[in-house]
C-alpha positions as a Python dict, from the first residue, in 0.01 Angstrom:
ca = {
    (1, 'M'): (0, 0, 0),
    (2, 'K'): (101, -151, 328),
    (3, 'Y'): (398, -48, 542),
    (4, 'T'): (524, -263, 828),
    (5, 'V'): (774, -123, 1077),
    (6, 'S'): (974, -346, 1310),
    (7, 'Y'): (1318, -380, 1462),
    (8, 'E'): (1539, -648, 1614),
    (9, 'Q'): (1797, -478, 1835),
    (10, 'A'): (1693, -128, 1932),
    (11, 'H'): (2040, -28, 2051),
    (12, 'T'): (2177, -62, 1695),
    (13, 'H'): (1935, 214, 1580),
    (14, 'Y'): (1832, 14, 1270),
    (15, 'I'): (1461, 11, 1185),
    (16, 'N'): (1327, -255, 948),
    (17, 'I'): (1071, -133, 695),
    (18, 'Q'): (862, -349, 467),
    (19, 'L'): (646, -211, 186),
    (20, 'R'): (398, -423, -12),
    (21, 'V'): (231, -288, -327),
    (22, 'K'): (21, -444, -602),
    (23, 'T'): (184, -407, -941),
    (24, 'Q'): (-146, -348, -1125),
    (25, 'G'): (12, -512, -1428),
    (26, 'A'): (310, -276, -1448),
    (27, 'K'): (636, -412, -1590),
    (28, 'R'): (845, -174, -1381),
    (29, 'L'): (781, 23, -1063),
    (30, 'N'): (972, 326, -940),
    (31, 'F'): (1015, 364, -565),
    (32, 'Q'): (1102, 714, -446),
    (33, 'L'): (1234, 812, -104),
    (34, 'P'): (1149, 1173, -10),
    (35, 'A'): (1436, 1412, -75),
    (36, 'W'): (1324, 1666, 186),
    (37, 'R'): (1065, 1714, 456),
    (38, 'P'): (809, 1995, 474),
    (39, 'G'): (899, 2244, 744),
    (40, 'R'): (1266, 2225, 651),
    (41, 'Y'): (1322, 2378, 310),
    (42, 'E'): (1647, 2207, 222),
    (43, 'L'): (1740, 1867, 79),
    (44, 'G'): (1760, 1599, 347),
    (45, 'N'): (1945, 1320, 164),
    (46, 'F'): (1763, 1064, 379),
    (47, 'A'): (1873, 779, 152),
    (48, 'K'): (2218, 791, 311),
    (49, 'N'): (2065, 619, 615),
    (50, 'I'): (1959, 308, 425),
    (51, 'Q'): (2196, 14, 468),
    (52, 'K'): (2012, -272, 292),
    (53, 'W'): (1754, -260, 13),
    (54, 'Q'): (1595, -565, -153),
    (55, 'A'): (1291, -638, -372),
    (56, 'Y'): (1083, -959, -380),
    (57, 'D'): (771, -1093, -552),
    (58, 'E'): (465, -1235, -376),
    (59, 'H'): (640, -1571, -339),
    (60, 'G'): (949, -1428, -176),
    (61, 'S'): (1166, -1462, -486),
    (62, 'P'): (1417, -1179, -542),
    (63, 'L'): (1343, -925, -815),
    (64, 'S'): (1605, -733, -1009),
    (65, 'F'): (1633, -358, -948),
    (66, 'F'): (1871, -71, -996),
    (67, 'K'): (1915, 269, -840),
    (68, 'K'): (1833, 548, -1085),
    (69, 'T'): (1916, 848, -866),
    (70, 'K'): (2036, 901, -510),
    (71, 'D'): (1688, 822, -378),
    (72, 'L'): (1497, 650, -660),
    (73, 'W'): (1494, 275, -732),
    (74, 'E'): (1342, 95, -1031),
    (75, 'V'): (1216, -263, -983),
    (76, 'A'): (1150, -505, -1273),
    (77, 'C'): (816, -674, -1203),
    (78, 'E'): (674, -807, -1532),
    (79, 'G'): (435, -1093, -1460),
    (80, 'V'): (445, -1025, -1086),
    (81, 'E'): (129, -956, -885),
    (82, 'Q'): (286, -793, -579),
    (83, 'V'): (622, -632, -502),
    (84, 'E'): (763, -636, -153),
    (85, 'I'): (1049, -401, -65),
    (86, 'R'): (1252, -476, 246),
    (87, 'Y'): (1504, -222, 368),
    (88, 'N'): (1643, -83, 689),
    (89, 'Y'): (1698, 271, 808),
    (90, 'F'): (1960, 396, 1053),
    (91, 'A'): (1786, 617, 1312),
    (92, 'A'): (2031, 768, 1560),
    (93, 'E'): (1943, 1139, 1548),
    (94, 'L'): (1682, 1278, 1785),
    (95, 'N'): (1525, 1611, 1695),
    (96, 'A'): (1181, 1739, 1597),
    (97, 'G'): (1214, 1631, 1235),
    (98, 'S'): (1419, 1312, 1255),
    (99, 'T'): (1361, 940, 1307),
    (100, 'Y'): (1505, 768, 1612),
    (101, 'L'): (1523, 425, 1773),
    (102, 'D'): (1670, 312, 2104),
    (103, 'P'): (1559, 70, 2378),
    (104, 'E'): (1330, 337, 2524),
    (105, 'Q'): (1133, 445, 2217),
    (106, 'L'): (1061, 417, 1848),
    (107, 'Y'): (1010, 766, 1706),
    (108, 'L'): (947, 786, 1334),
    (109, 'N'): (883, 1058, 1078),
    (110, 'P'): (754, 870, 771),
    (111, 'V'): (873, 1148, 540),
    (112, 'N'): (1231, 1057, 636),
    (113, 'C'): (1217, 690, 557),
    (114, 'F'): (903, 567, 374),
    (115, 'L'): (928, 490, 3),
    (116, 'Y'): (639, 581, -225),
    (117, 'L'): (530, 539, -586),
    (118, 'P'): (539, 885, -750),
    (119, 'D'): (244, 813, -980),
    (120, 'R'): (30, 645, -712),
    (121, 'Q'): (48, 887, -420),
    (122, 'D'): (-330, 914, -392),
    (123, 'E'): (-376, 550, -292),
    (124, 'A'): (-472, 461, 65),
    (125, 'C'): (-190, 343, 292),
    (126, 'T'): (-182, 108, 589),
    (127, 'L'): (80, 131, 862),
    (128, 'E'): (146, -167, 1089),
    (129, 'L'): (374, -136, 1391),
    (130, 'A'): (547, -439, 1539),
    (131, 'V'): (636, -298, 1880),
    (132, 'P'): (623, -448, 2233),
    (133, 'E'): (282, -494, 2393),
    (134, 'D'): (345, -239, 2669),
    (135, 'Y'): (424, 38, 2420),
    (136, 'K'): (177, 328, 2394),
    (137, 'I'): (152, 494, 2054),
    (138, 'A'): (111, 867, 1997),
    (139, 'I'): (-2, 927, 1638),
    (140, 'A'): (-260, 1138, 1452),
    (141, 'L'): (-371, 857, 1217),
    (142, 'P'): (-690, 659, 1292),
    (143, 'E'): (-633, 308, 1425),
    (144, 'Q'): (-801, 46, 1204),
    (145, 'Q'): (-717, -242, 1434),
    (146, 'E'): (-461, -294, 1707),
    (147, 'R'): (-123, -146, 1604),
    (148, 'Q'): (-255, -87, 1251),
    (149, 'F'): (-327, 264, 1124),
    (150, 'V'): (-470, 398, 799),
    (151, 'A'): (-398, 706, 587),
    (152, 'E'): (-604, 838, 299),
    (153, 'N'): (-294, 883, 83),
    (154, 'F'): (83, 905, 102),
    (155, 'D'): (78, 1276, 184),
    (156, 'Q'): (-121, 1209, 501),
    (157, 'L'): (103, 918, 593),
    (158, 'A'): (421, 1118, 532),
    (159, 'D'): (279, 1395, 752),
    (160, 'S'): (200, 1169, 1050),
    (161, 'P'): (499, 1120, 1281),
    (162, 'F'): (459, 894, 1582),
    (163, 'I'): (623, 800, 1910),
    (164, 'A'): (591, 446, 2046),
    (165, 'S'): (717, 398, 2400),
    (166, 'P'): (617, 242, 2733),
    (167, 'T'): (694, 569, 2916),
    (168, 'L'): (475, 813, 2721),
    (169, 'K'): (275, 1054, 2936),
    (170, 'K'): (-53, 1199, 2806),
    (171, 'L'): (-273, 1499, 2883),
    (172, 'E'): (-583, 1594, 2687),
    (173, 'Y'): (-844, 1863, 2645),
    (174, 'K'): (-1128, 1935, 2406),
    (175, 'L'): (-1234, 2259, 2236),
    (176, 'E'): (-1526, 2283, 1996),
    (177, 'Q'): (-1525, 1958, 1798),
    (178, 'T'): (-1154, 1882, 1833),
    (179, 'S'): (-972, 1668, 2088),
    (180, 'F'): (-619, 1784, 2170),
    (181, 'Y'): (-353, 1551, 2311),
    (182, 'L'): (-23, 1641, 2475),
    (183, 'W'): (223, 1351, 2466),
    (184, 'F'): (552, 1370, 2657),
    (185, 'Q'): (848, 1139, 2602),
    (186, 'G'): (1157, 1170, 2818),
    (187, 'E'): (1243, 1282, 3170),
    (188, 'C'): (980, 1531, 3283),
    (189, 'K'): (761, 1629, 3577),
    (190, 'L'): (441, 1773, 3437),
    (191, 'P'): (260, 2070, 3594),
    (192, 'E'): (-66, 1933, 3454),
    (193, 'K'): (-302, 2209, 3568),
    (194, 'Q'): (-78, 2488, 3434),
    (195, 'L'): (-17, 2313, 3103),
    (196, 'L'): (-385, 2247, 3037),
    (197, 'Q'): (-483, 2600, 3135),
    (198, 'D'): (-225, 2764, 2908),
    (199, 'F'): (-265, 2531, 2611),
    (200, 'K'): (-643, 2560, 2622),
    (201, 'A'): (-616, 2939, 2627),
    (202, 'F'): (-391, 2988, 2323),
    (203, 'T'): (-561, 2707, 2132),
    (204, 'K'): (-900, 2872, 2184),
    (205, 'E'): (-756, 3207, 2074),
    (206, 'Q'): (-631, 3056, 1748),
    (207, 'I'): (-958, 2875, 1678),
    (208, 'N'): (-1149, 3200, 1734),
    (209, 'F'): (-902, 3378, 1505),
    (210, 'F'): (-971, 3151, 1207),
    (211, 'G'): (-1326, 3048, 1293),
    (212, 'D'): (-1277, 2671, 1304),
    (213, 'F'): (-1020, 2397, 1352),
    (214, 'P'): (-948, 2183, 1043),
    (215, 'T'): (-914, 1841, 1211),
    (216, 'S'): (-1108, 1640, 1470),
    (217, 'E'): (-787, 1546, 1656),
    (218, 'Y'): (-457, 1723, 1713),
    (219, 'H'): (-147, 1582, 1882),
    (220, 'F'): (144, 1768, 2043),
    (221, 'L'): (434, 1521, 2052),
    (222, 'F'): (703, 1642, 2292),
    (223, 'Q'): (1053, 1498, 2306),
    (224, 'I'): (1187, 1624, 2640),
    (225, 'H'): (1567, 1620, 2647),
    (226, 'T'): (1801, 1624, 2945),
    (227, 'S'): (2032, 1857, 2749),
    (228, 'T'): (1965, 2199, 2597),
    (229, 'T'): (1765, 2183, 2274),
    (230, 'Y'): (1484, 2374, 2101),
    (231, 'H'): (1313, 2267, 1780),
    (232, 'G'): (962, 2226, 1642),
    (233, 'V'): (813, 2088, 1320),
    (234, 'E'): (455, 2132, 1201),
    (235, 'H'): (222, 1866, 1060),
    (236, 'A'): (-139, 1869, 941),
    (237, 'A'): (-282, 1717, 1261),
    (238, 'S'): (18, 1716, 1494),
    (239, 'T'): (351, 1871, 1579),
    (240, 'V'): (678, 1734, 1713),
    (241, 'I'): (863, 1957, 1958),
    (242, 'S'): (1207, 1886, 2103),
    (243, 'I'): (1301, 2091, 2405),
    (244, 'G'): (1529, 2067, 2708),
    (245, 'P'): (1686, 2048, 2958),
    (246, 'S'): (1414, 1875, 3158),
    (247, 'Y'): (1464, 2080, 3474),
    (248, 'Q'): (1396, 2408, 3287),
    (249, 'V'): (1114, 2313, 3050),
    (250, 'F'): (824, 2389, 3286),
    (251, 'D'): (986, 2673, 3482),
    (252, 'W'): (891, 3034, 3395),
    (253, 'K'): (1246, 3129, 3498),
    (254, 'G'): (1379, 2857, 3266),
    (255, 'R'): (1232, 2754, 2931),
    (256, 'Y'): (857, 2754, 2987),
    (257, 'E'): (822, 3068, 2772),
    (258, 'D'): (1007, 2882, 2497),
    (259, 'L'): (781, 2578, 2535),
    (260, 'L'): (471, 2795, 2501),
    (261, 'G'): (625, 2995, 2216),
    (262, 'V'): (717, 2699, 1999),
    (263, 'S'): (388, 2522, 2077),
    (264, 'S'): (178, 2823, 1975),
    (265, 'H'): (395, 2872, 1665),
    (266, 'E'): (352, 2511, 1553),
    (267, 'L'): (-22, 2513, 1623),
    (268, 'F'): (-63, 2824, 1405),
    (269, 'H'): (109, 2628, 1128),
    (270, 'T'): (-195, 2397, 1130),
    (271, 'W'): (-361, 2671, 928),
    (272, 'N'): (-66, 2862, 787),
    (273, 'V'): (154, 2630, 574),
    (274, 'K'): (-34, 2305, 625),
    (275, 'R'): (-346, 2462, 468),
    (276, 'I'): (-257, 2819, 366),
    (277, 'R'): (30, 2721, 141),
    (278, 'P'): (239, 2878, -138),
    (279, 'S'): (108, 2766, -477),
    (280, 'E'): (450, 2618, -560),
    (281, 'M'): (389, 2367, -280),
    (282, 'W'): (31, 2285, -376),
    (283, 'P'): (75, 1994, -357),
    (284, 'Y'): (416, 1904, -215),
    (285, 'D'): (662, 1736, -447),
    (286, 'F'): (874, 1519, -218),
    (287, 'S'): (1124, 1426, -488),
    (288, 'K'): (1296, 1763, -534),
    (289, 'E'): (1323, 2122, -417),
    (290, 'N'): (994, 2313, -396),
    (291, 'Y'): (1109, 2668, -463),
    (292, 'T'): (896, 2956, -336),
    (293, 'R'): (956, 3324, -253),
    (294, 'L'): (680, 3326, 8),
    (295, 'G'): (878, 3220, 313),
    (296, 'Y'): (784, 3551, 472),
    (297, 'L'): (423, 3428, 475),
    (298, 'A'): (489, 3063, 561),
    (299, 'E'): (737, 3119, 843),
    (300, 'G'): (740, 3492, 905),
    (301, 'A'): (367, 3539, 961),
    (302, 'T'): (362, 3226, 1178),
    (303, 'T'): (651, 3357, 1388),
    (304, 'W'): (461, 3682, 1443),
    (305, 'Y'): (121, 3532, 1517),
    (306, 'G'): (250, 3248, 1734),
    (307, 'D'): (361, 3499, 1998),
    (308, 'L'): (73, 3740, 1935),
    (309, 'M'): (-177, 3462, 2007),
    (310, 'L'): (-8, 3399, 2342),
    (311, 'W'): (-39, 3766, 2432),
    (312, 'R'): (-398, 3801, 2316),
    (313, 'S'): (-497, 3488, 2510),
    (314, 'K'): (-328, 3634, 2821),
    (315, 'V'): (-95, 3334, 2851),
    (316, 'F'): (185, 3585, 2790),
    (317, 'Q'): (186, 3908, 2984),
    (318, 'E'): (298, 4227, 2813),
    (319, 'Q'): (661, 4181, 2921),
    (320, 'H'): (672, 3831, 2772),
    (321, 'F'): (537, 3952, 2439),
    (322, 'F'): (774, 4248, 2432),
    (323, 'K'): (1061, 4008, 2500),
    (324, 'T'): (977, 3814, 2182),
    (325, 'F'): (958, 4145, 1994),
    (326, 'D'): (1301, 4233, 2131),
    (327, 'Q'): (1436, 3908, 1987),
    (328, 'L'): (1306, 4001, 1642),
    (329, 'L'): (1468, 4345, 1659),
    (330, 'N'): (1800, 4203, 1774),
    (331, 'R'): (1804, 3939, 1505),
    (332, 'H'): (1723, 4199, 1241),
    (333, 'F'): (1956, 4481, 1341),
    (334, 'N'): (2246, 4249, 1427),
    (335, 'N'): (2230, 4077, 1088),
    (336, 'P'): (2406, 4287, 821),
    (337, 'G'): (2285, 4038, 560),
    (338, 'V'): (1948, 4215, 554),
    (339, 'R'): (2116, 4478, 337),
    (340, 'N'): (2207, 4232, 65),
    (341, 'L'): (1931, 3976, 5),
    (342, 'S'): (1561, 4050, 27),
    (343, 'V'): (1335, 3832, 236),
    (344, 'A'): (1171, 3700, -83),
    (345, 'D'): (1508, 3604, -233),
    (346, 'S'): (1619, 3459, 101),
    (347, 'S'): (1309, 3241, 97),
    (348, 'F'): (1401, 3105, -246),
    (349, 'D'): (1756, 3046, -130),
    (350, 'T'): (1672, 2844, 181),
    (351, 'W'): (1742, 2546, -44),
    (352, 'L'): (2103, 2667, -67),
    (353, 'D'): (2196, 2762, 287),
    (354, 'G'): (1881, 2864, 471),
    (355, 'Y'): (1965, 2686, 795),
    (356, 'S'): (2336, 2762, 822),
    (357, 'M'): (2529, 3085, 858),
    (358, 'G'): (2650, 3065, 498),
    (359, 'V'): (2897, 3314, 359),
    (360, 'P'): (2933, 3637, 560),
    (361, 'N'): (2646, 3886, 560),
    (362, 'R'): (2465, 3738, 260),
    (363, 'K'): (2103, 3681, 356),
    (364, 'S'): (1812, 3772, 578),
    (365, 'S'): (1594, 3540, 786),
    (366, 'I'): (1249, 3454, 654),
    (367, 'Y'): (1138, 3406, 1015),
    (368, 'T'): (1262, 3741, 1148),
    (369, 'E'): (1209, 3963, 844),
    (370, 'G'): (879, 3793, 764),
    (371, 'A'): (754, 3861, 1116),
    (372, 'L'): (854, 4228, 1104),
    (373, 'I'): (695, 4267, 760),
    (374, 'T'): (374, 4113, 894),
    (375, 'F'): (377, 4363, 1182),
    (376, 'M'): (440, 4663, 957),
    (377, 'L'): (172, 4558, 707),
    (378, 'D'): (-69, 4505, 993),
    (379, 'V'): (-13, 4863, 1105),
    (380, 'A'): (-42, 4995, 749),
    (381, 'I'): (-383, 4828, 711),
    (382, 'R'): (-501, 4950, 1052),
    (383, 'K'): (-397, 5307, 970),
    (384, 'A'): (-565, 5301, 629),
    (385, 'T'): (-893, 5164, 767),
    (386, 'E'): (-901, 5332, 1107),
    (387, 'Q'): (-867, 4992, 1277),
    (388, 'Q'): (-1161, 4843, 1084),
    (389, 'K'): (-930, 4589, 919),
    (390, 'S'): (-589, 4440, 990),
    (391, 'F'): (-355, 4165, 874),
    (392, 'D'): (-582, 3930, 1069),
    (393, 'D'): (-833, 3970, 786),
    (394, 'V'): (-566, 3881, 530),
    (395, 'M'): (-487, 3555, 710),
    (396, 'R'): (-854, 3465, 744),
    (397, 'N'): (-912, 3532, 375),
    (398, 'F'): (-623, 3303, 287),
    (399, 'Y'): (-780, 3025, 492),
    (400, 'H'): (-1142, 3063, 391),
    (401, 'H'): (-1107, 3180, 30),
    (402, 'Y'): (-790, 3005, -83),
    (403, 'F'): (-740, 2687, 115),
    (404, 'K'): (-1112, 2606, 125),
    (405, 'A'): (-1124, 2676, -248),
    (406, 'N'): (-845, 2420, -290),
    (407, 'K'): (-577, 2656, -415),
    (408, 'G'): (-240, 2786, -303),
    (409, 'I'): (-114, 3141, -254),
    (410, 'G'): (96, 3320, -515),
    (411, 'E'): (307, 3631, -462),
    (412, 'S'): (51, 3842, -647),
    (413, 'D'): (-227, 3694, -430),
    (414, 'Y'): (-42, 3797, -115),
    (415, 'Q'): (4, 4156, -229),
    (416, 'S'): (-350, 4172, -368),
    (417, 'E'): (-509, 4058, -40),
    (418, 'V'): (-303, 4310, 158),
    (419, 'E'): (-406, 4590, -79),
    (420, 'K'): (-769, 4478, -66),
    (421, 'A'): (-765, 4499, 313),
    (422, 'A'): (-590, 4838, 312),
    (423, 'G'): (-799, 4977, 29),
    (424, 'S'): (-492, 5121, -140),
    (425, 'S'): (-177, 5026, -329),
    (426, 'M'): (111, 4878, -132),
    (427, 'A'): (344, 4853, -433),
    (428, 'D'): (610, 5080, -284),
    (429, 'F'): (617, 4877, 39),
    (430, 'F'): (659, 4547, -144),
    (431, 'K'): (924, 4688, -375),
    (432, 'A'): (1128, 4826, -85),
    (433, 'Y'): (1091, 4571, 194),
    (434, 'V'): (967, 4241, 50),
    (435, 'N'): (1133, 4217, -290),
    (436, 'G'): (1401, 4470, -204),
    (437, 'A'): (1651, 4507, 79),
    (438, 'E'): (1594, 4868, 178),
    (439, 'D'): (1641, 4980, 539),
    (440, 'I'): (1318, 4929, 735),
    (441, 'V'): (1409, 5167, 1021),
    (442, 'E'): (1179, 5453, 924),
    (443, 'E'): (881, 5226, 848),
    (444, 'L'): (940, 5022, 1163),
    (445, 'E'): (964, 5326, 1390),
    (446, 'E'): (644, 5474, 1242),
    (447, 'S'): (467, 5141, 1294),
    (448, 'L'): (575, 5122, 1657),
    (449, 'N'): (477, 5483, 1714),
    (450, 'Y'): (121, 5404, 1601),
    (451, 'F'): (84, 5196, 1919),
    (452, 'G'): (281, 5436, 2138),
    (453, 'L'): (593, 5218, 2130),
    (454, 'R'): (960, 5280, 2058),
    (455, 'Y'): (1284, 5087, 2086),
    (456, 'T'): (1609, 5161, 2264),
    (457, 'R'): (1960, 5069, 2152),
    (458, 'S'): (2240, 4993, 2397),
    (459, 'A'): (2579, 4825, 2409),
    (460, 'L'): (2615, 4453, 2466),
    (461, 'E'): (2812, 4320, 2760),
    (462, 'A'): (3075, 4192, 2518),
    (463, 'Y'): (3276, 4507, 2449),
    (464, 'H'): (3443, 4366, 2138),
    (465, 'E'): (3105, 4293, 1977),
    (466, 'S'): (2954, 4636, 2027),
    (467, 'Y'): (3256, 4864, 1990),
    (468, 'L'): (3497, 4668, 1768),
    (469, 'G'): (3242, 4480, 1560),
    (470, 'F'): (3326, 4111, 1577),
    (471, 'K'): (3190, 3796, 1741),
    (472, 'L'): (3357, 3474, 1847),
    (473, 'L'): (3238, 3116, 1831),
    (474, 'E'): (3437, 2850, 2014),
    (475, 'G'): (3729, 3089, 2042),
    (476, 'K'): (3745, 3186, 1675),
    (477, 'V'): (3614, 3487, 1485),
    (478, 'A'): (3275, 3388, 1345),
    (479, 'M'): (3121, 3720, 1241),
    (480, 'I'): (3252, 4065, 1150),
    (481, 'Y'): (3032, 4369, 1106),
    (482, 'P'): (3087, 4531, 763),
    (483, 'D'): (3310, 4839, 767),
    (484, 'S'): (3366, 4800, 1140),
    (485, 'I'): (3689, 4878, 1323),
    (486, 'A'): (3763, 4504, 1328),
    (487, 'E'): (3717, 4467, 953),
    (488, 'R'): (3927, 4773, 875),
    (489, 'A'): (4201, 4646, 1106),
    (490, 'G'): (4231, 4325, 904),
    (491, 'L'): (4055, 4075, 1131),
    (492, 'A'): (3938, 3773, 931),
    (493, 'L'): (3689, 3492, 983),
    (494, 'G'): (3851, 3193, 1147),
    (495, 'D'): (4118, 3396, 1326),
    (496, 'E'): (4188, 3274, 1677),
    (497, 'I'): (4276, 3549, 1925),
    (498, 'L'): (4562, 3433, 2146),
    (499, 'S'): (4644, 3743, 2346),
    (500, 'I'): (4552, 4108, 2399),
    (501, 'N'): (4821, 4363, 2489),
    (502, 'D'): (5061, 4071, 2554),
    (503, 'I'): (4823, 3903, 2800),
    (504, 'K'): (4730, 3545, 2713),
    (505, 'L'): (4357, 3491, 2688),
    (506, 'D'): (4167, 3224, 2876),
    (507, 'N'): (3812, 3257, 2740),
    (508, 'N'): (3804, 3609, 2882),
    (509, 'L'): (3840, 3837, 2581),
    (510, 'A'): (3534, 4046, 2675),
    (511, 'E'): (3671, 4114, 3022),
    (512, 'W'): (4014, 4224, 2899),
    (513, 'C'): (3863, 4443, 2626),
    (514, 'K'): (3654, 4616, 2890),
    (515, 'Y'): (3959, 4649, 3117),
    (516, 'F'): (4154, 4826, 2842),
    (517, 'E'): (3854, 5038, 2738),
    (518, 'G'): (3964, 5356, 2561),
    (519, 'E'): (4317, 5228, 2495),
    (520, 'K'): (4471, 5083, 2182),
    (521, 'L'): (4429, 4707, 2177),
    (522, 'V'): (4699, 4488, 2023),
    (523, 'F'): (4577, 4141, 1933),
    (524, 'T'): (4800, 3843, 1864),
    (525, 'L'): (4621, 3604, 1628),
    (526, 'A'): (4657, 3257, 1484),
    (527, 'T'): (4505, 3269, 1135),
    (528, 'A'): (4306, 2989, 974),
    (529, 'R'): (4633, 2886, 804),
    (530, 'K'): (4808, 2871, 1144),
    (531, 'Q'): (5014, 3182, 1085),
    (532, 'I'): (5079, 3422, 1373),
    (533, 'K'): (5009, 3791, 1319),
    (534, 'Q'): (4933, 4106, 1516),
    (535, 'I'): (4671, 4372, 1454),
    (536, 'S'): (4566, 4672, 1659),
    (537, 'M'): (4229, 4840, 1714),
    (538, 'K'): (4087, 5126, 1914),
    (539, 'A'): (3718, 5182, 1971),
    (540, 'A'): (3572, 5510, 1850),
    (541, 'G'): (3235, 5499, 2025),
    (542, 'T'): (3040, 5359, 1728),
    (543, 'L'): (2799, 5079, 1816),
    (544, 'Y'): (2800, 4784, 1579),
    (545, 'F'): (2629, 4485, 1738),
    (546, 'A'): (2384, 4615, 1998),
    (547, 'N'): (2092, 4529, 2225),
    (548, 'Y'): (1746, 4645, 2119),
    (549, 'Q'): (1443, 4668, 2348),
    (550, 'I'): (1080, 4764, 2295),
    (551, 'K'): (954, 5032, 2532),
    (552, 'K'): (627, 5213, 2581),
    (553, 'Q'): (646, 5586, 2521),
    (554, 'E'): (628, 5786, 2844),
    (555, 'K'): (316, 5978, 2744),
    (556, 'P'): (129, 5799, 2464),
    (557, 'T'): (-161, 5991, 2315),
    (558, 'D'): (-518, 5877, 2362),
    (559, 'A'): (-520, 5759, 2001),
    (560, 'Q'): (-203, 5555, 2051),
    (561, 'Q'): (-338, 5398, 2370),
    (562, 'A'): (-668, 5313, 2201),
    (563, 'A'): (-486, 5158, 1906),
    (564, 'F'): (-270, 4953, 2141),
    (565, 'E'): (-574, 4818, 2326),
    (566, 'V'): (-755, 4721, 2004),
    (567, 'W'): (-438, 4550, 1878),
    (568, 'Q'): (-409, 4340, 2190),
    (569, 'V'): (-770, 4226, 2176),
    (570, 'G'): (-756, 4156, 1804),
}
C-alpha cells in the first residue's frame, strides 16, 4: 500500500491524500478510516474532516463506491488491478493528537486521516511526502529514499506522526543502542545543555528500570505554542507534546517542570501501553471502541512513574516530586465523583465522557486514582517483603513476561502479579479501591506513614469554594460539593451570581465573600433559564474544597527514613 501526502494551498488547511492498493482479485474493497486514536480513549469521528472522496482504477477511470458507515467506504473493483483513493482532509486543529497544516508546517497523525483495509493491516506501507525542498522531516519511520518512508504494517504507520517544516530545531543524544531526538517546532529559545542533561538523566533511569529500550530510535516531537497549552500523546517510537507559552516552557519558574513531567510520562508509555497493554487492546481495533477496565494501569501507573523517574534520576528535587504528589491529592480529594464510580468502571466509561466533566460528581480519574493505587500497592508490597520487592517488579514482569511473550494484560493478570510480588492475597484491596469506590483515606495515610510522610489540609484562597462548597467557571456555577452549604441553599449548576449582599459583582466574588466572612451572604442569581432569584448562605466552618500538601513528619523513625531512602533509589 502506498500513501502520498501533498497540498496545494497551505492556508486553506486542506491536505491531499492518495492511497494506492492492489486489488488482489477482489471484487469489492472496504476502506476504513480509524474511529479513534490510541492514547485518547474516545471516538474521534475523524471522517467529519473529509471534504472530497473519490475512487479510481489504474487507468484513472472512476469506480463506483458507497459509504457503509460514518467512516467505512466500499469500492466496486471487479476486473480492476489497482484501486486509487483520492481524498482531502481538513487540518486546522493543533494539539498533540491532531493533524495540522499551515504555511509554516505540515504536521500529521496518520491515525487521524489514513484509510486502511481492515483485512490487510499486516501489509507493508509506503509513505511519500510531497513537501518543499527546504522542509526538514521529523518522523520515527525509516527513510527508504528521499521523502519516502516505510512501515512494516498499518499499525506502525498509524503510530508514526511527523512534522515537516523548514524551521524545525533538533537536538540528539544516545544511550545504550538507542538514538534519541528532540525536535522543536514553533517559537522557542532552547537551553540546549540543560535539556540534554535532564533528558539524558530521566531516559537513562527509565532504561535501567526496565532493562532495555525497545526501539533503536526515539523521537520527541514538540509543538511549542505562543499561548498556554499542555498535552502529550504516546507512540511506539515517538511522542508528540504540545506546550506553551514559549516564554515559560524552559523556565523553572514557568513551565519547565511541566515540560519535564509530560516528557517523562510519555517516554514511560513507550513500555507501558505501547508494549505493556490491556489484552482488550492486543491488538488495537481502530474501527470501534476498545473497552478495558485497566486504565489504572495504562494511565495511572504511567502518571505515577513518570514523576517518580524524574525524582529518582535527580532531575526533580524532593520539592518538585512532592508538588506532583500534591496535585494527585488535590485532584482526588476535590473530586466527589470518586465516591460513585470505581477507577475500573471509570476506565471502561472513558468512551462515554472520560475527557469532559460529564454529569456532576459521577466518575473518578484513571490518571489520578490509578497513580494513587499504584503508590499504595507499591507500599503494600514493600511492607510485605521488607523492601525486597515493590511495584517496580510488577511493571518489569509485565514487560519481560507478557509483552515479550506477545500477550496483553488482563485484570486477573494484574491482581495476580501484585499478589505474587507481595506473597499474599490482595483481594480486599482490589475489591475496595480498584473495583469499588471505598474511601482510600485510611490506606493512603498508612502508606504515607511508611515513608515518614503525611499530608495537611487547608482552605483555598477562594472562600466560596472551601467554606460554601461551589466553584465558578466563566462566571457561572460549574461544580457543587455534595451536601454542602451551597447545595442545601439551592444553588444550581449554570447559575450566574450577579450580586452579593446587594453589591454587584465584577469578577470579585472571592474577595467579597472573604470581606463578609462570618456573616449571612445573600446572593442574587440569574438561573440557566434566565430567571432571577435570591438565596442565602452562611459558612459553618466545614471545609469542602481544600488544598492538600505532602509533608515530612517532624521526627520520622529510623525505619521510616530507611524506607524513604530505598524508595527514592528504587
